[in-house]
Every structure is written in C-alpha cells, then in structure tokens.
C-alpha positions in Angstrom: 0.0 0.0 0.0 1.3 3.5 -0.9 1.2 5.4 2.4 1.8 8.8 0.9 -0.8 8.6 -1.8 -3.4 7.3 0.8 -2.7 10.3 3.0 -3.1 12.7 0.2 -6.4 11.2 -0.8 -7.8 11.7 2.7 -6.3 15.1 3.3 -4.5 13.7 6.4 -1.3 14.9 7.8 1.7 13.0 6.5 2.8 10.0 8.5 6.0 10.1 10.4 9.0 9.0 8.4 9.6 6.1 10.9 6.4 4.4 9.7 7.4 1.4 7.6 4.5 -1.1 7.9 0.9 -0.6 6.9 -1.9 -3.1 7.5 -5.3 -3.0 5.8 -8.0 -4.1 8.2 -11.7 -4.7 7.4 -14.5 -4.4 10.0 -17.4 -6.6 9.0 -20.7 -7.7 10.6 -24.4 -7.4 10.2 -26.6 -4.3 9.7 -26.3 -1.8 12.5 -23.7 -3.6 14.7 -21.4 -0.6 15.0 -18.9 -0.8 12.2 -19.1 2.9 11.3 -19.1 3.8 15.0 -15.9 1.9 15.6 -14.1 3.5 12.7 -15.1 6.9 13.9 -14.2 6.3 17.5 -10.6 5.1 16.8 -9.5 6.9 13.7 -6.9 9.6 14.1 -7.9 11.3 10.9 -11.3 12.6 9.9 -13.0 9.4 8.7 -14.3 9.0 5.1 -17.8 7.8 5.3 -20.4 6.8 2.7 -23.4 7.0 5.0 -26.7 7.9 3.5 -30.1 8.7 5.0 -32.3 5.6 5.1 -35.4 5.9 2.9 -38.6 4.1 2.2 -36.8 2.2 -0.5 -35.2 0.1 2.2 -38.5 -0.9 3.8 -38.8 -4.7 3.6 -35.2 -5.0 2.5 -33.1 -3.7 5.5 -34.1 -5.4 8.8 -34.1 -2.5 11.2 -36.1 -4.3 13.8 -33.4 -4.2 16.5 -32.0 -0.8 15.5 -35.1 1.3 15.3 -33.2 4.5 16.1 -30.9 4.1 13.1 -31.5 6.7 10.4 -28.4 6.3 8.2 -26.7 3.4 6.5 -23.3 2.8 4.9 -23.6 2.2 1.2 -20.0 1.6 0.2 -17.5 1.6 3.1 -16.0 3.7 5.9 -12.3 4.5 6.0 -10.1 5.6 8.9 -6.5 5.4 10.1 -4.8 4.7 13.4 -1.1 4.6 14.2 -0.2 1.9 16.6 3.4 2.8 17.2 6.3 4.5 15.5 6.5 1.9 12.8 3.0 0.5 12.2 -0.2 2.1 10.9 -3.6 0.5 10.3 -5.9 1.5 7.5 -9.5 0.6 8.6 -12.3 -0.2 6.2 -15.8 -0.6 7.6 -17.9 -2.8 5.3 -21.6 -2.2 4.6 -23.9 -4.5 6.6 -27.0 -4.8 4.4 -27.3 -7.8 2.3 -27.9 -5.8 -0.9 -24.4 -4.4 -0.5 -22.5 -7.6 0.3 -21.2 -7.8 -3.3 -18.8 -5.1 -2.3 -17.2 -7.2 0.4 -14.9 -9.3 -1.9 -13.4 -6.0 -3.3 -12.8 -4.7 0.2 -11.1 -8.0 1.1 -8.5 -7.5 -1.6 -5.1 -6.7 0.1 -6.6 -7.2 3.6 -4.5 -9.0 6.1 -7.2 -9.5 8.8 -10.7 -8.6 9.9 -12.8 -7.8 12.9 -16.3 -9.4 13.0 -18.5 -7.1 15.2 -21.4 -9.0 16.8 -24.6 -7.7 18.4 -25.5 -10.5 20.8 -29.2 -9.7 20.3 -28.7 -10.7 16.6 -25.9 -13.3 16.6 -27.2 -14.9 13.4 -26.5 -11.6 11.5 -22.7 -12.4 11.8 -22.9 -15.8 10.1 -22.5 -14.5 6.6 -19.4 -12.4 7.6 -17.7 -15.4 9.1 -18.6 -17.6 6.2 -17.1 -15.1 3.7 -13.9 -14.7 5.7 -13.4 -18.4 6.0 -14.0 -18.7 2.3 -11.2 -16.2 1.6 -9.0 -17.9 4.2 -8.7 -14.6 6.0 -7.7 -14.5 9.7 -10.2 -12.7 12.0 -11.2 -12.1 15.5 -14.7 -11.6 16.9 -15.7 -8.6 19.1 -19.0 -8.5 21.0 -20.3 -4.9 20.8 -22.0 -3.8 24.0 -25.6 -2.8 23.3 -26.8 -3.3 26.9 -28.8 -6.4 26.1 -28.9 -9.6 28.1 -25.6 -11.1 29.1 -24.3 -14.1 27.2 -21.5 -16.3 28.2 -18.5 -16.3 25.9 -18.8 -20.0 25.4 -22.4 -19.6 24.3 -21.4 -17.0 21.6 -18.5 -19.2 20.5 -20.8 -22.1 20.1 -23.5 -20.1 18.3 -20.9 -18.8 15.8 -19.1 -22.2 15.6 -15.8 -20.6 16.4 -12.7 -22.6 17.0 -10.8 -22.1 20.2 -7.9 -20.4 18.5 -10.1 -17.4 17.3 -10.0 -14.6 19.8 -13.4 -13.5 21.2 -13.5 -10.3 23.2 -15.9 -7.7 24.5 -15.9 -4.1 23.3 -17.8 -0.8 23.2 -17.4 0.5 19.7 -18.2 4.1 20.9 -15.1 4.1 23.1 -11.7 4.8 21.5 -9.6 2.8 24.0 -12.0 -0.2 23.7 -11.9 -0.1 19.9 -8.1 0.3 20.0 -7.9 -2.8 22.2 -9.9 -4.7 19.5 -7.4 -3.7 16.8 -4.4 -4.6 18.9 -5.9 -8.0 19.6 -6.3 -8.6 15.9 -2.7 -7.5 15.2 -1.4 -9.8 17.9 -3.5 -12.6 16.5 -2.0 -12.0 13.0 1.5 -11.9 14.5 0.8 -15.2 16.3 -0.4 -16.9 13.2 2.6 -15.7 11.1 5.0 -16.8 13.8 3.3 -20.2 13.9 3.6 -20.6 10.1 7.2 -19.6 10.2 8.1 -22.2 12.8 6.2 -24.9 11.0 
C-alpha cells in the first residue's frame, strides 16, 4: 500500500518518516452492529464515510427491527487510520452491513491481512455471513461483541452459536469508546502476528 498517496487522498497529515509497515484491516458484521461507530471512534484522521439517509426504499429489505433509532446506513465503506506505534499504521475499512451491498465485500477484502467481526448479541445470526465469507477467503479474523446493553451471554455460548474454534479470539468491546476499539485492533494485530510466527516455525 502506498502510504503517501493514501494520506493525500484523505487530506490527512503526512505519516512520520519512521512508519514502515501498513496493514489493511476490514471491520465486518451485520446491519447496525457498530462498524461505522468503531471506525469513527478510533480513527486519528477525519473518517471518510459513505453513509446515506435511510429511505422508504429500504423498507422490507433492510431489517431495522433491532436498530429502530438508526437513520443512516453505509452504502460503500467507511475509512479511517490509526497509528499503533512509530513503525506500524492500520488502515481501517468498515464494510456495509445490508445484504444488498454484500457484493462489495470481496473487493474490500483485496489486500486485507485480517478482519474484525463485530457482533450484536441480540442478533448473533447476522454475523454468520461475515464469518462464512472470511473463512471462504482464508482470512484471519477475531470476533468482538459490541455492548448494546442487552442480556448477558457467556463467551462459550457465543463461541458455540458462531461455531468458532478455540484459536479465534473472542473479546468484548464498546465501539463508541476509543480505547475499547483500539484494544480490539491490537488484539487482531497480535493474532495476526501469532499466526505468522506459527507458520514460520512450522
């Protein structure tokens, strides 16, 4: 990835000259699980967003039953950036959640090293497609349970519902909180590092 051209495109301040490693990360999940919120909360630059006002055209297509207060929706992707240290920067892409925009996911996955699957425990089934597509692409991922204040679920119940193997990290988060979102991204980077180390040893 060309770091300088990416910064110019977003109008962001140039990265420090010490940055030598950029990772493309995609945040996926069902409709209204907090992908745009996470990108906004953690990005150090003004996020690029493709949110549009929800209209009557989405009635009967977009299931807003559990997110009745939602008035906008992502129609392409969200983009943000976070510098983890002097050498590493993450470029974040939030994928659209509605089924009618899923055809964009494969394009977003191009060049991506890992993904975060955001889960709303009130609608765990909405995460199945995201996990299926990531597994189809052979892309490493972690799962983050976004806190919507619903009933508590044991981690093992969520892991069983999503059919997650024990080596896939499952953590809790609040997508509105910068530190919580940053912890999610660090967990993913550590997971990617662990996988690459394991492959190198084998």
